[in-house]
C-alpha positions, 0 to 999 in steps of 0.5 A: 837764393843762396850760394854755397860750396857745391860740386858737380862731377864733370870730366872737364872740372877739377875735383875740388870745391870752391866758394862762389861769389854772388856775381858768379852765382848768376852765371849759368856755368863756370868750369863745371861748377853751378849755383845751388838752385841749378844743382837742385833742378838737375837733381830733380831731372835726374830722378825723372830720367834715371833708369828703371829697375831691371825687371821693369825695364825688361817688361817694357822691352817685351811690350815694345817688341810685341807691338812691333811684331803686331804692326808687321803682321798687320802691314803684311795682311793689308798688303796681300789682302788689298794690293795696290799698284806701284806708284809711277814716279821717277826713281834713281834705280836702274831697271834691267831690260824687260824680259831679260832671259825670256823667250821673245815669242809671246804665244803660250806665255801665262802666269806660270812664266812669271816666276822667271822675271826680275823680282820687282817686275814679277811683283808688279805683274802679279799685282795686275793678275790679282786685280784682274782675277784671272785663271791660268787658262784665261792668263794664257790668252790674256796678252794683246794680239798685236805683239807680233809684226802682223800688219795688213798694211804698212809703210816701213819708210814712213819715218825714213830709210833707217839712216842715222839722220832719220830723226822725226821731231813729232810723230802723231799716233792717231787712233782712227776708225776705218770709216772715218776717212773725212776725219783723217783728211781733215787732219792731213790738210790742216794740223798735220800739214808738214809745210807749215812746220818746217824745218821740223820733221812731222809724221802722222800714223793712223792706226786701224783694225780690220773691217767686217768681211761684208764690207769689201768696199770699205776695205778697198777704199782703205787700200786706196787711201793707203797707196795714196798717202802711205800713213796708215797701219792696219792690225790683225784685229776687228776694229771695235770699241773693245779692241782699242787696247790692241790698237794702242799696242799696235802703235807701240809695236810699229814705232819700236820697229820702224820709227825708234828715233822719234823724239816725241810721240803725240797719241790722239784720237781722230776727232781731236783738234791739236794746236801743232804750233802751240806744241812746237813753241811751248811743249817741245822746248819743255821736253828738251832733255827729259826722258821716259816722260808722259804729259797728259791729263792725269787721273790719279790713283783712287780717283776715277770710279770703276763703272759697274752700271749695266747701261754704262759703255765703260762697264767693268765686270764684278770679278775685275778689280773685285772689291775696289770702287776706283782704279788703283793706277795713275793713268792718262785720259787718252784724248791727247797724250805726249810721250817722249820717244825713248819710252815707247820701246819700254811700253811695248816690251811691258805689254809682253807681260801685262795681261790684257784689259779692254779699257785702253787709257788704263792699260796703255797709260796706267798698267804699262807705265807701272810695269815698265817703271821709271816713268814720270807723269806730268799732269797738264790738267783738263780744263785750261790746257786740254778741254772737252768743250770746243766752244770754250777752246775757240773762245780762248783762241779768239780772246787770248790769241797766242797767249791761249794755253789750250793745246787740244780739244775734242771736236766730235760734237761740234764738227764745224768748230774744227774748221773754225779753230783751225782758221783762227790758229792759222791766222795767228801763226801762219804769215810771211814773217812767221818762223820757228823760234828755234832751229832743229838740232841734230 
């Protein structure tokens, strides 16, 4: 290494040369002056990064622009050839009211009306139309039947008389079959008995469809049950497995009109055991302050297979979701779904524009939240917090006691397990010294 008289142009250094000593050569920078070996390295780097000739630079720019345009064409092609549902996540954007500028009547609404919707909403609805492959004639008849307030039996004062103090802490919305009287009574006498949960206000709403004309005795029994308990609502559709979507929209419709101040809505089936004490102790405090939120066991986008098998009760026709093997929505398993009350009116309004699909879990908790937008899904997991095996839930309650995290389980295949689960839960929570861990706040 040698030192010498070397000069590097710098706006911060004087334009003159200086003799550097050996000690100064070891310093990396001295007021804009550098040693010889460093000046040689800088020259090599400059040769590598120096601008190319104008012709070569022009060719590189042309190639770069062509690649960008080609990528844009590919993205547009994929977007319209394989549309995907919008993600159901919380955003900071403010969504205008659904149906702003639309007429309130839903009759005659079809795909030709979609063009007047707000642009992001129109895009979501058109995506669902493409998934369901609907013609214009089918689209005009594709909305749920329960959008209007046509109730065969109803109790408008179930949640209160309409005053400001009519706040319901938990409203259980139960999908029930007309002939499941024993299951409804089982729930009324156990997990829905309000005396165990005071001072909180608990209400239950059983959703029913119409019975066959030949079953006059069954309808008479339903009328007697309604007059006695005042907690059933019957919609204008035949109560069958393929009309469960109508039943769910019926519940959203009723809550929006007659129970808008419900803080939490717990949707469940009539064969499900729910630990209401667990719900009050752990879930309600967790939901405090949250808005437009759903807690459930989530099937994430592109994870649940679309059943095409002829023997499957969930068989979907080939023309629906054509070319797809899995559902393109995040949605909830409908066994037990917890919804903050402020989200229910938005889901109901979204049903005015979302074409009907008969699988209720996908429609109610996948398509409608997607159209409504600004919804947060929390996956509570199927296995530990919710389970399809009542025996496992009972073992957990017996073994872990208050620490058992099971919130809900099905009891249809094990009818005796429901009573056993309730007895264990009752002994854990209901005793003279038991009190709610928090007071009700108005």
